Each structure stands twice: as structure tokens, then as C-alpha cells.
C-alpha positions, 0 to 999 in steps of 0.5 A, spaced: 757 383 653 764 380 651 768 375 654 774 380 652 777 384 657 774 391 657 776 398 661 783 395 663 787 390 659 794 387 661 798 394 663 806 394 662 809 397 668 816 400 668 821 399 662 819 391 661 816 389 655 811 383 653 814 377 649 812 376 642 805 374 641 807 368 637 810 365 644 804 366 648 800 363 642 804 357 641 803 355 648 795 357 649 794 353 642 798 347 644 794 347 651 787 347 647 790 341 643 791 337 649 784 340 652 781 336 646 786 330 647 784 329 654 776 330 653 776 325 648 781 321 652 775 321 657 771 318 653 775 312 651 777 311 659 770 311 661 770 304 662 776 305 667 773 310 671 767 306 672 771 300 674 775 304 679 781 302 675 785 309 677 791 306 675 789 304 668 795 306 664 790 310 659 787 313 665 794 315 667 795 318 660 789 322 660 790 325 667 797 327 664 794 330 658 790 335 663 795 336 668 801 337 664 798 338 656 793 343 659 795 346 665 802 346 665 803 349 659 797 354 659 801 356 666 808 357 662 805 361 657 801 366 661 807 367 666 811 369 660 806 374 658 804 376 665 811 378 669 812 384 664 805 386 665 803 384 673 811 384 676 814 390 671 820 385 669 821 381 663 823 374 662 831 373 661 830 370 654 825 369 649 829 363 645 829 360 652 822 360 653 820 358 646 825 352 647 822 350 654 815 350 650 818 345 645 822 341 651 815 341 655 811 339 649 816 333 646 816 331 654 809 331 655 807 327 648 812 322 650 810 321 657 803 320 655 805 316 649 809 311 654 803 311 659 797 310 653 801 304 651 805 302 658 812 303 655 816 305 662 822 306 658 818 312 654 816 315 661 823 315 663 825 319 656 819 323 657 821 325 664 828 328 662 825 332 657 819 335 662 825 336 667 829 340 661 823 344 660 821 345 667 828 348 668 828 352 662 822 355 665 825 356 672 831 359 669 827 364 665 822 366 671 825 365 678 831 370 678 827 375 675 822 376 680 827 378 686 828 384 681 820 386 681 818 393 683 811 390 685 807 384 685 812 381 690 807 376 693 805 374 686 813 372 685 813 368 692 807 364 690 810 362 683 817 361 686 813 356 691 809 353 685 815 351 681 819 348 687 813 344 688 813 342 681 820 340 681 819 336 688 813 332 684 818 331 679 822 327 683 817 323 686 815 321 679 822 319 677 822 314 683 815 311 680 818 311 674 824 307 677 819 302 680 816 301 674 823 299 670 824 294 676 830 298 680 827 299 686 820 297 690 815 302 692 808 303 695 805 306 688 799 309 693 804 313 697 807 315 690 800 317 687 798 321 694 804 325 694 805 326 687 798 328 685 797 334 692 805 336 690 803 337 682 796 339 683 795 343 689 803 345 690 804 348 683 797 349 679 793 352 685 799 355 688 801 359 681 793 360 681 793 363 687 799 368 685 796 370 679 789 370 680 791 375 686 792 380 681 788 378 674 781 375 678 780 382 682 782 386 675 777 381 671 771 382 677 773 389 678 774 387 685 780 391 687 777 393 694 777 385 696 780 383 703 787 379 701 789 377 708 788 369 706 794 370 702 799 371 708 797 364 710 795 360 704 802 359 702 806 357 708 800 353 711 800 349 704 807 348 703 808 346 710 802 341 709 805 338 702 812 337 706 809 333 712 804 330 707 810 327 702 814 325 708 809 321 711 806 318 705 813 316 702 815 314 709 809 310 711 807 314 717 800 314 717 799 320 722 804 324 719 800 323 712 794 325 716 797 332 719 800 334 713 793 333 709 790 336 715 794 343 713 793 342 706 786 342 707 786 348 712 790 352 706 785 350 701 780 353 706 783 359 706 784 359 698 776 358 698 775 364 703 780 369 699 776 367 692 769 368 696 772 375 698 773 377 690 767 375 688 763 378 693 767 384 692 766 384 685 763 390 682 761 387 675 755 385 675 752 381 672 758 377 671 760 376 664 760 368 662 768 368 661 768 369 669 762 365 670 767 359 668 771 361 674 765 361 678 763 354 677 770 352 677 771 355 684 764 351 686 767 344 684 773 346 687 769 347 694 766 340 692 773 337 692 775 340 698 769 337 702 769 330 698 778 331 700 775 332 708 772 325 707 778 322 705 782 325 710 777 322 715 778 315 713 773 314 707 778 309 703 773 308 697 777 308 690 771 312 687 771 318 692 779 318 690 777 318 683 771 323 683 776 328 688 781 328 682 776 329 677 773 335 681 780 338 682 783 337 675 777 337 670 772 341 674 776 346 677 782 348 674 780 346 667 774 351 668 779 356 671 784 356 665 778 356 660 775 362 663 781 366 663 783 364 656 776 367 654 779 373 657 786 374 655 787 370 649 781 374 644 784 381 647 792 379 646 789 376 639 786 383 637 792 387 639 797 383 635 793 380 629 787 386 628 789 392 631 794 394 626 789 394 620 783 396 625 782 402 620 781 398 614 774 396 612 771 390 614 776 389 620 773 386 626 772 389 632 775 386 639 768 384 641 767 380 634 772 375 636 768 371 640 761 369 641 757 370 648 752 365 646 758 360 644 761 361 651 755 360 654 754 354 651 761 351 653 760 353 660 753 349 660 756 343 656 762 343 661 758 343 667 754 338 665 760 334 663 763 335 670 757 333 674 756 326 669 763 324 670 763 326 678 757 323 679 757 317 675 764 315 678 761 316 685 755 311 683 759 307 679 754 308 673 758 307 666 753 310 662 752 316 666 760 316 666 759 316 658 754 321 658 758 326 662 765 325 658 761 326 651 758 333 654 765 335 656 768 333 650 762 337 646 764 343 651 771 343 649 769 343 642 765 349 643 771 352 646 775 351 640 770 353 636 772 360 638 779 360 637 778 357 630 773 363 629 779 368 631 784 364 626 779 365 620 778 372 622 785 373 622 785 372 614 787 378 610 781 381 608 779 381 600 780 387 597 774 392 596 769 388 600 766 390 606 765 384 611 759 384 617 761 381 623 756 379 628 756 376 635 750 372 635 
């Protein structure tokens, strides 16, 4: 068994053509490097996590390594590849997509550096670069989805996610202005609204749309009911709008009403995910999708913890654990699992397919090691449990152990892609290479 997709690849619908492989590869490579930086940052920030200092500059830097560096970069790269395959439409411009990647990467690096060394002016420069990158992605994708011959639900969720991301950036701009002394602002209100707009509004909504096509394909769950998809978006978007207005306007009842709707939307998404897995025909589950399954478990724990916060739990440790479970426990494991499925497939098709008949050329199943994929799952899972459990208990050694395990898991993930790069080297003349996934 290998993590690479089998049976059905990434089909192209209609006349649309996928972008060059290098465009997808540069996005995924950057996301993996940010994953390494973020995991190392968790180790460095273990003390801030233990003390509950969620506004510590270095911890804010690490948070954005994951949200902007890992999650958003992966989403932009995946959507460039996904639109032709699932919706039957091409992106408007490969060149714009490449510049979007450059602007987004530069903006993330500038913003993270500004947080790490606490240079508010750098936050403003980073925001401008990121805004240009998000504008480029929106220009490249959103007008095209209206021309799609299929996948209309997917397109709507992607559009809703971009709207939430734009709103989250406006909220962030208000916070940057506050840091520069331009106007007063309630920091906690900004954190609450910005976090939910970015993480739930952008990342989760995009995952809902893209996952409605990818997860049934990878799980062989085409018969899974999809009725929750009709409600997740409308309920969630309404909740985010009300939550943001209530938080920024200092109206607690409105904030709680919006939070209740966001919670209802999250529960509906859990129901939809459960339907995918319950109707899966692929048994036993391959280790790549096991990453997604464990991530869903972390998502469920985050929802439970979020419900206690909504009910009046004001513990800062609960907020930190809630964020950790959502970002490094759920969404990052989702990204790792999906990348295990699609990146080796795309790499083999583009790097090895043309020389498949050559003696010693690797097969698709040679590109990843199943044992290493299982190891990354174990290490990442134990790392999340150590981080979240240690934060809730306020126990610094447990947090540091969890962060170290998580970093080890990330290193095992990166090892898979180093393996692909090594295999992509030209084969020596007249030499037979024996490869194994053991």
C-alpha cells in the first residue's frame, strides 16, 4: 500500500489544461519549508505556550508561519492545479499565479520577521505584499469559477473563503494601525474575529469545497450523502459576519450569537466528514488518509473546546489549546495527508513518467515509504497531544516534549520529499537501480 492515489488520478474535465508542474511544486515546496520553520518555532515558543502568553511576538510569528506559510500557500498551489481537474476551467494566467506566489512568500516572510523581532512597520509592509498576493489569487481564480461546467458548489466555497480572507486582512490592518499608535482597538476582539475569519472562514471553507471532490475520490466514497454542504456555508458565513460585528463593536450578545452559528456550521462539517468516512469503500484506510482521519478527530476536540469557550470558559489556556488543535492538529494534518496523496502522483507524472521505460527508473510506488508515512502520523499525533495537553495543564516539559515530537514528525514528512528529489536525478548510464519502499 502506498500513499499515492491509485485507480483514479487528477482528471482533466473539458478543454482546461493544468498549469506547469513547477508552479504547483514551488507552492508546495515553500509550504513544506514553512512547516519546518513553524515546527521549530513551536519548540522555541514552548515557554510562551506554558505561560499562556498568546500575544507573545514570537508565538504570533509561529502562528502565521502555519496559517500563511503552510495553509494559505498550500491552498493557492492546490487551487491552481485543482480548478482544471475538478471544475474544468484553467486559471487565467500562469505568470500571475507565479507572481502571486512570490508576493505571498515575501509578504509572509516580512510579516513573520516583523512579529518575531516586533517591528510594527514591517507588519505593514508584509500586509501590503500579502494583499497583493491575495488580490492576484482572487483575480486568477474567482472570475473563472463562474465559467465552470461543473463543481459549482466547490467554486462557491472557494469564493466564500476568499471573501473571508479579505475580511480577515482588513481586521488585521486595523490591528497593525493600533500597533503603530494610529487608533485604539480592543486586542482580544481583533484576535477573536481575525482568527475565525482566517482559519474557519478561509481555510476551512476552502477545505469544505475542495474536500467535497477530493475526499470522496481518495476514500472511494462517491455514495456519501452531501446534504450538509447546503448549510455549512450559509450558516458559517452568517455566523462569521455576526461574530465579527459583535466582537469589534463590543456587543457580547451579538458575539455569542455569531459564535453559536459558527459552532453549528462546524458541527455540520463534522457530520459531512463523518459521512465521507462512513461510506468509504477503501478498507483498510491508507496511511495518508489516516492523517486526515486523525486531523478530523482533532477538529472534533477543537469544536468541543470551542463550545466550552462559547459557554463562558474564559481560560487563556483553553484558547491556546483551541488554536493549537485547529491549526497544527486539524488543518496541518489535513494538508500533510492530502499532499501525500497528490504530490507524489504529480511528481511521478511530470518527473518520471517520460522515462518510465528506462532501466532503473522508479515506479510511482517507489516515491514514498509507507513505513515513514506511518511514522510521521505517529509523531505528529503525539506532538499535538503533548502540545494541547501540556498547554491545558500549564506543564512546560510536556509542551516541550510535544513540540519536539511534532518537529520530528515534520522532519519525517520532509524526508519523503527529499527522497523524491533524490530519485529525480538523472540515472547513471547503463546502471540498474533497485528501489524499495521498505
